[in-house]
N, C-alpha and C positions, 0 to 999 in steps of 0.2 A: 329066202330070209326076210325079204321085205315083208311078206305075209307076217312071217311070224312076229317082227317087231311092230307091226301094226296091229297083232291080236293082242301082246303084251301093252300097248300103249291104250287100248282099247279097256282091257282088264284093270289096269292102274286107275283110268280116271272112273270106271265103275266103282270102285274101292274105294277111292277118295269124295265120290259122290254119297256112296253109304255110308262111310263115317261122318260127314258132315250131317246128313239127315238125322243120323242116331245123337249128334251131341245134345246134352243136356245140360242148361245152365242150372247151377245149384245156388239156391238162397233157401236159408233155414225159413224165414218168414212165410214161405209157400206151404210148411205143415202147420204152421197155427191152427188152422181149421180140423186138424185131425185129433187135435186132444181137447176132451171132452171137459177134463179137471184141470187147467193150468194151474201153475205156483203163482199166487198172488203175492207182488212184491211191492211195499211200499218204501220208496227212497225219500226218507226224511234230511233234507238239507236244514243244517243247523250253524247260527252262528258260533264260532269260537268262545266258549264262555270263559275261556282265560283272559280275552279281553275284555270281560264285563268293569265296571268300577269296583274299587274297594271294598262299596259298602254295599255291595250287590247281595241280596237274599235270594238263596237258591228254591227258596219256598212259592217263589213265585211260578215254578214249571209245575205245580200241582197241577192245574187244570190239565194242562199240556200232559202229563203224565197219564191222567184220567181218561185223555180222549184216546190216546195210543193203547191204554189197557184196554177200553172198548174195543178196539180194533183186533185184540186179541192173537199176535203172532204168536207160530209154534217157535219160531227162532228169531233172536236179534242180531244182528252184526253191527260191529263199530269201527272206527276209523283209528285203530291202534293196530301196532306190528304183531304179529304171531310170534312166539316164543323161538320159532326156527329162523324166521328174519331177523329178529332181533340180535341173536345170536351170531348167526352171519355178519350181519351189519358191523357188529362190534369187533368179530375177529380179523374182518379187513377194514377197519377205520382208519388206517395208514392212507386209505384213496379218499374219503371222506369221513374226517376225525369230528367235525361238528354237528353233522347228520347222526354218525354213530351215538355221541354224547347227548343228543337232543332226544333221540326217539328210542333210544336201548337203553341208556344210563341207569333210568331208576330202575325199570322192570328189571333189568340183570341183578341189581344190587339186592331188590325182592329175592329174587329167585335163589342168590348163593346163601342169603339168610336163611331159606327153607331148604335147601341143598344140604347145609352143615348139618340142619337138626334131623332130616328124613335120612341121611349120607346116601345119596343118589347124585345122579347128573341130570341135566335137562332132558337129554333124549331117553333114558329111563322113566324120568317123571312123566314125561308125555305119553309114553307107551302104557303106564300103569292107568294114567287117567282113563284112556281110549278102552283098555280092559274093565276097569271099573264100570264106566257107564255104560258098556255093553247087556251087563247083567245088573245095574243100578235097582235098587228095591223100591217100591213105591213109597214105603217109611222107611226110610234109612233113619239110623240111632245119632246120637248127637255125635258121638265118637267120629263114625263114619264121614257124616260132614265134615268136622275139624281135620279128618285126614285128608280129605279131598281138596279143601280149602288149600291144604298145604301142598298138596300134588302139585295142583293150580299153579300156585306160586312158584314153585321149584322148579315148573315146566316154560315159565316166563309170559305167564297169563293171570297176571295180579285183578284184572278187571273180574275173570270167572272165578277167581279166589276169592273176590268181595260178593260175590251172588253167593255163594256155598255160605258166607261168613254170616251176611246180612239174613239169611234162614234160617240160622240159630236163635234159639230162645236166648233172652239178654242174659240168663243164667246158665247156660252153655258156652257161652263167649268166655272158655278158659283155655289156660295151656292145656297141651297133651295132643297125644294121635299126631305129632309133627307140626304142631303149634308152638311157640315158643313166645316169652314176654317180648323179645327184639321181633319177631316177625307180627305180633299184632301191634305195635308200636309203627313198623313199616308201613302195615295195610292201613290203618289209621292216616298214617301221613299222607297215605297214597289217595285216601277218601276224599281230604281235604283239599285236594288241588281240583281248581274249576277244570273239569272236562267234562264235555257232554255223555263221552265214553262211558263213565260210570254213573255221572250225576241223572243220565236219562238210563242210556242202557242196561248197567247193571243193577239200577234201582228198578227200573222197570222189569228185569228177567225175576228179581227176587219176589217182585210181588206176583208176576203169573207163576210162579211154583215153576221156571226152568230151572235148569241143572247149570245153566252157562251162556256166556256170549261168545258169540265167534269174531275175532280180530281179523280184518281184512285187508289190512293196510301195507303199502310197500314202499320202500324208498332205495331201492337199487339204481333207479332211472339218475339219481341226485348226483352220484360221480360224475355223470358226463357234465353235468351242469357246473360243477364246482371245478373241472378243469378247464372250463370257459368262464369262469365267474367274473374277470375285467371286460372282457367281450361284452357281456349280459347286463352288466351294470352300464356301460355306455349305450346298449342298446335302449335299455328302458329307462335312459334318462331322456330320449326322444319328447319333443313337446308332442307330437301328435299321439303317443301312448297314455301322455297325462291328460289330454284333451278328454281320452274315452274313461280313462279311469275317473276324473273328477268332474263327468258328467254330471249336473244339477241335480238331471233326473231321476240319477240311483244315489243322492244322498241319505234317503231312508234304510236303502238297503247297506249302504259303507258304515252307518250308525246305529246296526241292527245290534252288535251287543248290549250299548247303552239305552234299549228300547225294551228292555225286560223287566222293567220294575214292579209289574203287578202282573196276575195272572192272565187278565184281559188283553194288556199290552204283550204281552209273552204270546198270546195264541195271535192276536193281529200281526205281530212281527214274523213269525214262522208263517202265517199264511203270504205274507208279504215273499220273504226269502226264497219260497217255495212255487211262486206264480211264474207266467210267462211276460211276454210283453217286453216292450224296451225298458223298463224300471228294473227289471229282473237281473241275475247273473247272465240267465239265457239271453237274455238282449245286450250289455256289454260283451259276451264272449263272442257273441257273431259279429258286432259290430270289429271288434279286435281283430279276428280270423278273418274280416274281409279288407280291413286296411291293411293288417300285416302281408296277406300272400300277395297283393296285387300291386306292392310296391316295387317300383324300378329300381335297378341296380343291385347290388349285392345282397341278396337277403339270407344269408348263411346261418347268423345267429339267429333269426328269427326263427328260422325252419328246424335248427336245433332246439329251440326252447320248444315249439311245436311238437317235434318228437318225444321228449322227454317227458310233457305232458300227455301225450297218448299213450305214452309204452307206464306210465303209472297208474294211470284211471284203467287203461285194459287188463292189469296185473290185477287191480284191484276187482273188478268185475269178474277176473277168470277165478279170485277167490270166494267171491259171493256164489258163483255158479260150483264151485267144489262143495261149499259147505251146505249150499239150499239142495244139492241133490240127496240128502239125506231127509228132505222134508217133501218132497214129490206131491204136488196139488195144495199143500197148506200153505199159511199165510206167513211172509216173511217181511220183517222190519228191517232197513240197512238204514243208519244214522250217520250221518258224513257231514264234512264240511259244506257248507251249500255251493262253492264253486265247481265242487265234484259232479252234483247232480246233472248238468245238462248231459255229459259225456256218458255217465252211467246207464242214465236214461234210455238214450240213443243207443249203447251197446246191448243192453237188455231188451230192448223191442224185437233185435236182429233174432232172439231165441226164439225157438217154435213151442216153447210149453212155458212161457212165463207171461202173466198176465201184469200189466204195473196199473197201480192205484194209483187216481189221484188223491194227494193229500188234501187237498180242499173240502175232499166228500169226507175223510176222519175228523179234519179239526172244525168243521162247523158247528 
């Protein structure tokens, strides 16, 4: 019996040793050398244009648009909610009413106008959009474009509706094929809002002859923060946080929406907010995380905030990866608020078939 026990022990040790020897550590980045034609992704951090002064003229974006047009992306992704997400956020608005109204309200109003005209619901409109784009002709008729614009609107994607609308000749911007006078009015009102999603993203897509933009935003994690709103308010009132946010080295970044008066100033501002170093958003984020994570005492609220930040950014990057899967080896442009840029680029660098493009090389 002792001999059998000893043999069993020896075999166990051999098995353990063998399994340890065969253990493989997985890192997606280790496969990057195997991809001969990676997908090129340009993450353009943008000031939120809704914060620009009342007298701001969007024509100052013209040179920026020309540089991005020369990059010639095959797909453009923007910080807006996909129709499915907007619908879900609204249906669960009891958990987060302010978030639902802010980020879903207008898109869903436009969607309802189009749905009534087309006699469809949002899922049906989305399915029809996908079906049409799979067999979309190289030279669609004006009627086909109007119909696709209406379907995009009905699906909860007003930015892509604008792409189709703006690709029409002026004489073809008429009612019919799902487009009503009310929908035209709603799309015009939406286009008048200062937002980089359509002032840069949709406008550029129309210029490049693309059929749509891809909304990649997500606000599901907002529910968690809303449940702890009072605690977070106290947390962000702490002096050490204000010292980081009010750091004089970041004054130009904080003032970015006011530094878009001319084409030259706009280019300089976009270079600034997309750069690195201590003056940038990356520098502020690094300082904030270092200070937050090493603080003594109960840091539960700070950790909660960090988790929700990561959750939102991870979900956005997942949406980018999903949309980019249809454009392997091609150029992708992602337009987001510049506070997201450090997170996006960090996560995208982990992908085995993505090559990040330096914004400075495109804007120079």
